N, C-alpha and C positions, 0 to 999 in steps of 0.2 A: 504494500500500500504506500503510495507516494505521499509525502508530506505536503499538504495543501498550501503551506506557506511559500512553497517554491513554484507555484502555478502563477503564470503571468496574468496581469490585469486583463489583457485582451482575450484570455481564455477563461475569465471568470474568477481568477484568483486575486491575491493581494500584492503580488510581486511587481513592483514598478520597473519600468525599463531601465532606470538608472541603477537600481539595486541588482537587476539582472546583469547589467554591464559590469558592476563591481564584482559580482560572483565569477564571471568569466575571466576578468583580469586577475583575480586572486588565484583561480584555478591554473591559469597560464603561468603565473609566478611560481606556484608550487611545483609544477611540472618542469619548468626551465631550471629550477634549482637542483634537480637531480640528473639532468641530462649528461653532465660531465663527471659523474661518479667514476671512480677507478674501474676500468674494464668495460665501461659502457660503450657500445657502438651505436651511433646515432644514424638512423635511417632518414633519408630525405622526406619520406612520408610523415615522419614524426615532426620534423621542423615545419613542414608545410601545414600540418594540422594546427600547430601553435600560431603560425603566422596568420592563418585564416581566422582563428579565434580572435586574435588581436584586431584584425580588420573588422570583424563583426562588431566588436565593442566600439569601434569608431563609426559604425553605420556604413561601412564600405564593403561588406560581404553579406550574403543572404544566409538564412538558416540552412537552406539546401546545400550551399557550398560548405558550410561547417559540417553538416551530416556526412557529406561525401568525404571530406578530409578526415573525419573521425573514423569512418569505416576503413579508410586506407591505413590510418595509424594502428587500428586494431589488427589489420592484416599483417602489418610489420611486426606486431607483437607475437602473433601466432607463428610467424616464420622465423623468429629469432631463437637461437639455441642458447643465448646468454640470459639467465634469469633476471639479472639487473636491467639489461636492455629491454627485456619483455615488460617488466613492471614500469619502466620509464615510458615505453611506448603506450602502454595502457593508460598511464597518467595523462599523456598528451591527447589520446583519443577521447578521454572523458572531458578534458578541458574544452576541446572543440565541440563535443556533444552538449555542453552546457548551453549553447545557443538554442538548441531544440528543447531541452528539458533542464531547467536550472539546477536541479538536484544532482546532476552529473558532476557539479563542482566538487562535491564531497568525494566522489570516486577519484577525481584527479588527485586530491590531497592524500587519500588513502593509498593509492598505488605509488605515489611518491614516497610515502612512508615505507611501503613494502620494498621499494628499490633501495632505500637507505638501509633497512634491516638486512637485506640480502648482500649488501656491500660491506656489512660488518660495522657500520657506523651507528651512532646513537639515534634511535627513534624518538626518544624523549626530547633531545635537543632539536631535532628537525620539527617536531610538533610545536615546540615553543616558537621556533622561527616562523612556521606557518601562521600561528596565532598572531604574531606581531605584524604580519603582513595584512591582516584583516582590516579593511576600512571600517570606520565607526558605523557606517550605515548598514553593514551586514554582520557585524561581529556577534551581536546577540542571537541573530537568526542561526548562524553557522554553529555557534557553540551550543545552543539549546538543541539543535537538530542532532549534533554529535552525541549529546548526552542520551538521546533516545535510541541511538543505534547501539548494537552490541558488536563492536568491531574487533576482529582478531587479525592482527597484522602478522 
C-alpha cells in the first residue's frame, strides 16, 4: 500500500510539485553519493537516469522520459555482476522513477545504503549524511515515512 502523502496534487493527493521536485533532487543526491564507491563500475544508463531526473526537476524532461531512463538503469543493475554497482544502479533507477511515483525517492536512498553496506562502509554514517541533505520542506515527510517502513539493509 502506497503512502498517500506521496501522491501528487494533480492525482488527488497532497504532494505539491515543489515538494515532488525536492524529493527527486534528494533522491539524485543520495544516488550520486554512492556512484564512486570503491569497485563500482558506472554504466552510462545509470548516469543518464540521474541526468534525466535532474532535468525533470527543472521542468525540462517528461515523466515518460524519466520512466524510460529508470527502466534502463534497472536493466544495468540486472546485468551487473558487481553487487555494489547493482545497488548503485538500482538507486539511480529509483531516483528517476521518483518523477512517476514520488515514493520511489525512498528506494533511491535505501539502495544507496545497500551499496554502502556492500562496500564495507558505515551505513549509519551514510544515513546521517542522507538526512542532512533533506530540504526542510520534505524532511518531516521522509523521516515519518521511514519510521513506518521496516527496512532491512
